[in-house]
Structure formats: C-alpha cells, structure tokens
Residue, then its C-alpha position, 0 to 999 in steps of 0.5 A: x274660643x273663650x280663654x280660661x284662667x289656665x289658658x292665660x297663665x304666664x309660663x315664662x318670662x325672659x330678659x336679655x340686655x344688648x349694647x348697641x354702639x352709636x353711629x357717632x359720639x353723642x352728648x347732651x347738656x349733662x351726659x355723653x355716651x357711645x352706646x345704648x343699652x336695650x333690655x328686652x323682655x319676653x312673656x309667654x302665656x298660652x303659647x303666645x309671646x309678648x315683647x316689651x323693652x326699656x333703654x337702661x342699664x343691663x342690670x335691669x335684666x337681672x332684676x326682672x329675672x331674679x325678682x319680678x319674674x318669680x312673682x308673676x309665673x303662673x299668674x293670669x296674664x289677663x289681670x294686668x292692673x293687678x300684676x302692675x300693682x303687685x310689681x310696684x309693691x314688690x320693689x317698695x324697699x328697693x325703691x320704685x323709681x329708676x331701675x325698678x320702674x323701668x323693669x316693671x315698664x318693660x314687663x307691663x308692655x310685654x303683658x299688654x302685647x301678649x294680651x292683644x296677641x291672645x285676642x289676635x288684635x292690634x294693641x291700638x284696637x284693644x286700647x281704643x283708637x283716638x287717632x290713626x296717625x301719631x305726629x313726630x318731632x325729629x330729635x337729635x342735634x347732639x352737642x357733639x355734632x358739627x354744624x354740618x352734621x346737625x344741618x344734615x340731620x335736621x333738614x332730612x327730618x323736615x324736608x324728607x320725613x315731613x316732621x313739623x318740629x325738630x329738637x336739638x340738645x344744648x347746655x354742655x357749652x352754653x355760650x355756643x348754644x345761641x350759634x347752634x340754635x341759629x344754625x338749626x333755624x337756618x337748616x329747617x327754615x321758618x316753617x318748622x318748629x324748633x325745640x331745645x333740650x338742656x337735660x337740666x344743665x342750667x340754673x334758673x337765671x341762665x335758663x331765662x337768659x338763654x330763653x330770651x336769646x333763643x326767642x329771636x330764633x322763634x324757639x317754641x319749646x324749652x325742655x328741662x331748662x333746669x333739673x326736673x327735680x327742681x319743681x319750684x325752678x320749673x314753675x318760676x321759669x314757666x311763668x317767666x318764659x317768652x309767651x310763645x315758648x312752652x316749658x316741657x318736662x317729665x321724661x324722668x317721671x317714674x311714678x304717678x306721683x312724679x307726674x301729679x307733682x309737675x301738674x299740680x304745681x303748674x311746673x310745665x306747659x307740656x308733660x312728657x312721659x316715657x312708656x319704658x320708664x313710667x310703668x309701661x302701657x298701664x302707667x302711660x295710660x294713667x299719666x294720660x288720664x292725669x293730663x286730661x284731668x289737668x287740661x295739659x297736652x302730653x308728649x311721648x318721650x323716645x322709644x317710638x316703636x313701643x309708644x306707637x299703639x298707646x300713643x294712638x289711644x292717649x286723649x291729649x297726646x300732641x306728638x311723639x319724639x322721633x329720637x335718632x338712637x332709638x329709631x335706628x335701633x328699632x329699625x335694625x332689630x325689630x320687624x314691624x318698626x314704624x317708618x316716618x311718612x309725612x311727619x307721622x307714624x301709624x300702626x300696622x293693623x294687620x299685625x297683632x299686639x304691638x306689631x313688633x317681632x324681635x330679631x334675635x339672630x341680628x341682635x346676638x352680636x350686641x348681647x351683654 
C-alpha cells in the first residue's frame, strides 16, 4: 500500500516525565545526583505510535506539549527534515541549545520511529546498515563509589559483558584520582582500555599534570578534561597530551555549529554526540557527516537503546557508551532494550522502528 499525505498526518503528540531513583548515590567531577529524569514522547500517525526520549528536566515535557506539538499536529510525518528545521526555527527566541534541543531530539526520534513503523521495517534498515553490531564501553565508576564498588562494576563489564573499554569519573577530588585510576586498572587488567572523564572539572594545567600521571596506567582517553566551552583549552591540551591518549568531547553539543566548532578548531581526537541532545536521529546523522568530512571518529554518548539503530548507520562510529544509569532504566522500562553480548549490542531486526515499547504501567510509579 502506498501511503498518502493524509495517511501519514500527525494526529497526536504526547510527552511525560518520569524520575527514577539511582540504585546508589552518584557523582562526577562537577555534579551529584540521586535520580534520573526520563522524558518520553509519543507521536501517533496513521494508527502507528513512535517513541522517542531524552534525559533532562521534567520541564522538557511541558515545552513539547505547549510549544512544539501544536507546530506539528496535522503535518506529514514523512517529512522529517522539514519538521526538524521548523522546530529549530520555532525555538530561535527561546534558545536552540539545552532544553529546547533535547525536546526537539525526543520528538525527532519519535518521528523516525513512527516512519519506520509505518513502513514495517527496523529503523537501522531504513537508515542503511553499516555495521550489524555496535561495540560498547562500560561507563560508571562514579566518584561516590568505594574502591570495592568500582572494582565490582568495572570487572563485570570486562569479564562478564565482554566490554573492550571502561570509563570512570574523576575530578571531584583530584588528589584521589591517581589512586582511583590505579584501582580501575587493577580491576580490568592490562587487556582492556581505560578511559577517564572529568566533566570539565579541571583547568588546563591541572588536566595536563593528571594526564601525565594517568599515562602510567595506560589511560587511553581523557574526556572533557576542561569545559567543552573552552575550545582553546581543549585544543591546547589535545596537542600536549601523551601520544597514546585521546581527547574526547561533544556530549554537550546541541547544534551543528557546536560540533563544527570542535572539529574545525582541532579541539578533539574523538567527537562525542548524544542523539537525545543533538537534534535526534536527524541531528546525529548530520554530526556523523561532519565527522566523515573532518576524518574524525564518532562515539555515541549514553542512551544506548535510543542510539542503537542510528549507531549501526553512522560511518565513522567507534563505540557506544554503556552508561550504568541509562542501561538500568532502559532495561527496566522498555521492552526490546538491548543486552550486551561479547562487548556489543545489536538491533533486533524482527521488531519495526527502534524496536522499543515503553512499559507505561511499570513506569507509572515514577511519573512526575
């Protein structure tokens, strides 16, 4: 059957926020939290429902329903690029970054999901598969964890889930970090890659000093040693880091200009992007094209279930972050959430769209 414009008209857009407590207190170099807020969007067109989501403040749901949804109701769900541009134009005076970009990201993911469901195909097939499996790196090692808690988490990722790399948080108490890095290296052995993430907690001189100390433990990746807003600082550190240590940033990129600036100023070795922040599937594909043009690898940040299909399609994708909080939430609240097998995840090609179904009843107790 060939679907007409009327068949694919957007009938309904719903948004709802849920606050899910962490399993234990968590912190990184600049922030501490005890709950994670998930904002779910459902787009209904031609009798099919697509889902998208973002991890942000509950106010995102109100912005979606009050400001963005009225813009899209009745429009053709096939025309995703046009709708994506219209949404960004609508938030020009609000500000494109931050809350607005995450709201647009969630809607865009839901639009791609409903499009694939209308065609009854997995989203990866609709986008074009470049890889059947997406490599993972385990991510957690929060600064609130004891040495034993960190050892247990990291060793499980490496020796049970098969992850080739793991990442820990640093920066809340920098003098403790060399010890924590040593504990992490002992936990995973010499065969796995070790990453650290400061979440912008350090200045350039601190970051370079600690990078040289971490080099003794063969740390291969230093994420946001300084704020990702400090383009000059990132670029200078990239040139000064030990030769085997890559500098990564980009998780706080919201617009194409954010990513182009990092790439054009040679501020990173590996660019990160988050489909729930950077404009959804449409935005992530555009970031992937920028990485291709600048010959830089791309790493998917957090939200592994939502990244999975587009990660299969991105040309220079290196790996996906297997972030403790999001893995836990997605496996609790979504049917079809991926499981790590031999250090990778793969889409279930028997399921249409992004392959996920939200468990409304299970989530109700967390509703904001």
